[in-house]
N, C-alpha and C positions, 0 to 999 in steps of 0.2 A: 378348433380341434386339438386335443391333447396328443402330443407325440409319445408313443410308447418306446421306452428305452430298453436296450438289451440288458439282461441281468448280468451281474459280475460272474466270472468263471473260476477264480482262484481265491482261496481263503487268505493267502498272503496279503493280497491287496485290500482286504477288508481291514487290515491293521494300518493302512496308509492314511496319512493326512495330507491332502493337497493344499499347499500354501501358495496363493496367487498374489504376486506383488503388483498391485494396481494403484499405487499411491502417487506416482510421479506426475509432474506438471506437463511433460511433453512439449517443452518449449521449442524443440526443433520442428514441431508440426506447424508452428506459426499460429495464425488466428483461430484455426480450428480447435486448438487445445484450450482456447478461452471459454468454450461452451461445452466441451465434451472430453472426458477422460480417454486416453488412447485405447484402453481395453474395451471401450464401447463403440469404436469405429466399426462400421458395418462392412461385411465382406460380400461384394456383389456376386461373386461366383458361388456363394452359399446362401442364396435367397435373401441377401441383405441382413443376415443375422449378425449381431455384434461378435467381435473376437471372443469376448468373455463367455457368451452363450455357447459358441462353438467349442471352446476349451472345456467347459463344464460337461457338455454332452459327450465329447470324445473321451474324457478321462473317466466318466462313469462307465462307458463301454470298456475301458481299460481295466475296471474293477474297483476303482476307488469310490468310497461312499461318503467321505467326510471332506468338506471344503472350507478353507478359511481364506477369505478375501480381505487383503489389507488395503485400506482406503486412505486417501489424503486429499489430493486435489479434486475438487468438485465431487466430494463424497456423496452429496445428496442425489447425484445422478445415478450412482451405483446402487444406492439404497432403493431408488425408484425402479431401476432395472430388475433388481432381485425380487421386488414385490410383484412386478409384471411377470417375471419368470415363474413364480409360484402359481400364478393364475393359469399360465400355459402348461406348466409341467409340475403338478402337485407333488410328484415324486421328490422334488428337491426340498420340500418343506421339512425343516428339522435337520437338514444335512448341510446347509450353508450357514456359516457364521461370519458376520461382518466385523472386522476389527478397525477401529479408528486410530490412525497413527498420530492424530493431533497435528502439530506443526513439525514433527520429527522428519516427515518425508522431505522437507526442504533441505535437510542435511545430506540426503542421499538414500538409495534403496536399502543399504545395510541398516540404517536407523529405522526405516519402515519395517524391515524384517524383525527387528527386536521387539516389535509389538506383540509377537506371538508368545513371548516369554511371560507376559502378564496372564496367560491362560495355561501355562505348562502344567499346573496342578490338575487340570482336567484330563490329562493324557496318562497313558500307562507305559510301563517300561517296554512293552511289546510293540508300541507304536513306532512307525517310521514316518519321516516327514519328507515329502517330495516338494521341492521349492522351484517354482517357475516364474518367469515374468508374465505380466498380463497382456503384453503386446506382441508375443511370439505366436506364430501360426504353427501348430503341431500337426503336420500332415499324417494321415492315417497309417501309411506304411512306416513312417518314422516311429509312431507310437507302438506299432507291432514289434519293431526291432528293439525299442527300449524295454518293452515288457519281456521279451525273450531274454534279453541280457540280464535284467533284474532276476528273473527266475533261475537263470544259470548260476548267478552269484548269491542266491538266497542264503547259503550257509555262512557267507562272509558278512552279511549285512549287520549282524549284531555286533561285529567287531570293528568295522571300518565304514567311514563315509564313502559314498560312491559318486564318481563323476563320469561323464560320457564325452566322447569326441568322435568325429568322423573325418576321413581324408577328403579334402575337396581341392579343386584346382582354382588357381587365380584366373581372373578373366583374361581371355586371350585378346590379341590385337584386333581380331576381326569383330569383336563385340562393339555394338553401337555406343556403349558407355565407357569404352576403354580409356578415352582421354577426358572424360567428364570430371571436372574438378571436385564435385560432390562425391562421386564414386571413389576417386583417388584418396580423398580425405577420410573415407569411411573406415571405422576401426573394427578389427576382427580380434577375437580372443583366441590365442594360440596356446595349446597345451604343451608344456615341457614335462616329460616323464622319464622314469628310469625303470628298467626291468630287473626284477630279482627272481630268484627261484620260486618264491611264493606268489609272484604276480607283478603287475605293473602299477607304479605308484607316482603320485604327483610330485614334481619338482617345483614348477612354477607356472602360473598362467600369465601370459604377457598380452597386453593390448597393443596391437600394431596397426598402423594405417596400411591400406592396400598399396599405396604408393611406395612406402618404405619396404614392404614385403617384396615387391617386384624388384626393387633395386638390390636387395640383400640376398635374395635366394635364387640360385640357378634352377633348383627343383621347382616344378610347377605345383606340386602337391603340398598342402599344409594340413596340420592337425588342428582343425577348428573345434572349439568346445561347443557342445550342444547345451543350450541354456536350461538345463534341468539337473538337479542334484538330489541325492537321497541321504538324509542324515538319520542316524538312529537316536534313540532317547538319550543314551549316554553322551553322545557327542553334543546334543543340544545342551545338556547340563554343563559340559566343558566350556561351551561358548559363554554361558552365563558367568562361570567362574573367571574366565579370561577377558571378559568384555572391556574392562578398563585398560587392558594392555593392547588391544587391537587398534591399530592405526589405519584409517581409511574410511571410505564411504560406500564400498560395494562388497558384494559377496566374494568377488575375486580377491579383494584385499583380505577378507576373513580367511579364505582358503589358503592363500599364500602365507599368511601369518602362521597357521597351524602346521603347514608343510615345512616351512623354513625355520621359524623361531621355536616352535614346540616339538618339531621332529615327529609330528603325527603322520601315520601312514594313511594316505587317502587313496583309495583304489581309483584307477582310471581304466575305462574299458572302451574299446573301439566298437562303434556301431556301424554296421554295413549299410550305408545310406548314401546315395549319390545325388539326390536332388538338392536344390538350394534350401537353406533354412532362412525363413523370413522373420526377422525382428522388425516389426513395423514401427520404426522409431521416428520417421519423418515422412513427409508427403511423397517424396521420390520413392521410398520403400513401398508405400501403398500402391503407387502407380506401377512399379516393377512387378509387384505381386499380382496385380490385376492383369497385366500384360502376359505374365507367365501362364496363369491359369485360364486365360481366354484363348491362348494359342491352340 
């Protein structure tokens, strides 16, 4: 049975390109990643559909109609998944483009992302690029808030890249995982920003372990980055021009480079969202996700 998807609501999002980074090896998942890309791990709470299918369907409802999936590790599995998806949801035919990052994905997600530049001539100056990881679960109320924030900042999108964060609390001592070594070693991306009359802008994104954050901060609330960013066409061209200067292997490194070395103004906006954000990066993340949504 073919699932009917809701039509897009706003013309702005018809200009968006969703770039899904699905190239990584997922070594922290252990043996499972030997046979399956992380983005194809199935979500039991959502009728056992893969994360990637959930993501495509939710972002279509968001209003985006063009999708670029960057592949690397076990790319043949993603190719087969997309072929099967076309059979189930013919709507996606002609809207999904698969990009092979070759062996670049082994250098890090930033090098996988660079694969999109081989196709930049296909896009227009009016296009916006929303970049997300393939292993993150975007809950529907989070997408609703993201959409609302993008629309509120629409006049600024042509001038500035856009990042998002939300305030979240560190795990309290009553949590069953409070003293778990894997939980304590887990890294969280924290946003440092400065407020000016014209808005709030990025200073630096820091990657900190839960354990260190607990030691260093009396406050329980942190500004956690939401793993989605919006780049305009001009910024994409600036990345190409500066590519040889950028040091690092992640989008975090890229954004820090432009904020600190180039003095680029990168908008950051708070999202009113209180639920956990699940980056399903290892088996314990998947187990925590399943426990949360089964409760």
